[in-house]
N, C-alpha and C positions, 0 to 999 in steps of 0.2 A: 315859423323857419327853424330849422331841423340840421345839423351837420355830424359828420363824422371824422376827426383829427386822426392822422397816422400818433401813433405812441412817442416818435422820435422826431427831431425836424431831421428829415433828412439831407438837407442842404450841407451839415455833417455828424449825422447821425447823433446830434447831443440830447438834453433832454431838454423840455420845451424850458422849464424855469430853474437855476440853477438849484433850490431846493428836490427837485426830482418831482415834482409837482406837475400837475396836468395843466397845460396850455388858459389863459386869462381869455379867451376868444371875444372878436366885436365881430358883426357886420353891417361896412357902410354900403348903402342900397343906393343904387339911381337911377331915375326912371322917367322917358322920353316926356317933356311938355307937362312933369312937374315938380313939385317941390322937393331939394333934396329930404329927403327921408334921415330923422335922425339917426347915427348910431343906436345898432341893438345895445339891451342891456351887458356887463360884460359878465359871461360866465366860465368856470372853472369849473372846465369836463374835456374829457375825448370826444364825447356825444353830447355835446350841450343843444339845448333848443332855447327858444328867445319867442317873446308875446310882441316885443316892442320892433320899431325900426321900418316898418310896410312905407307901402308908396298908397296914395292916392290917384290911382288915374284914371283914365275912361282906357277901355278892351281896344278901341280906335289906333289911340297912341302906341300903348305896346306894341300894337301888329305893327309898327309902322317906321320903330325904330327900335333899335336894341336897350335894353338895361345896361349897369353896372353892377355890379360888385366886385366888395373886397372884403376878402379873409383876412384878420388880424389876431395877434399871441400879443397882448398889450401887457408889459414889464416897464420896471422902476426906472433903467436907464433909458432904455429903448424899446422898440416895438420892433417885434418880427411878423413879416408879410408875411400869409402863409399862401396866399393866392389872389392875385386880380382876375375876374370874368367878363365879358363883353355878351350876350348871349339878345340874340333874335327871338322872344316870345312869337310859339304858331299859336294857330287855332286849336289843334289837337291839345296843347298847354293848357289855353283857356276851358274847351271843354270837358277837360280830365279836372281841373280844380288844382290841379299843381305844374309843377315845372322842377324836375330832378334831373339831377347833375352826379352821373357815376364820375370823379378823377383817380390823379394817380399820385404818387407824391404824398404831399403834404394833407391836403382833402381830397377824402376818400370818396367822400358826399357830403351832397348840401339840396336841401330841398324849401321849396319856395311853397305855401298853398296860397293857391289865387281864389280869392274871394269878388261873386259878382253881383254887384246890387243893381236894380231897377229903376228907373224914376218911373214915380209913380203920378 
């Protein structure tokens, strides 16, 4: 997973963190008919990339109901929500092996890699 975050919080044009540092970003992902994925590791960056936070789900389940994900800036006193999205995965997404979203506001883009495993 990777994302691009706006340099300032568009809600009030302020820095994400009090000290002016980049946001401390996590993604929470929920897939249909799957155990909730653990939140991704926290990454301090405007262009975070993660290796954790995946769902293990059948493609038929992905095609039957939407995934949901939230991107959050983790802070000491309270967390800043960046975006919450619900998205219906398509066969084209699975065939490409990636779901990519281009947004506006706080989340400029996010991409999820889709890996297919075949039963033997």
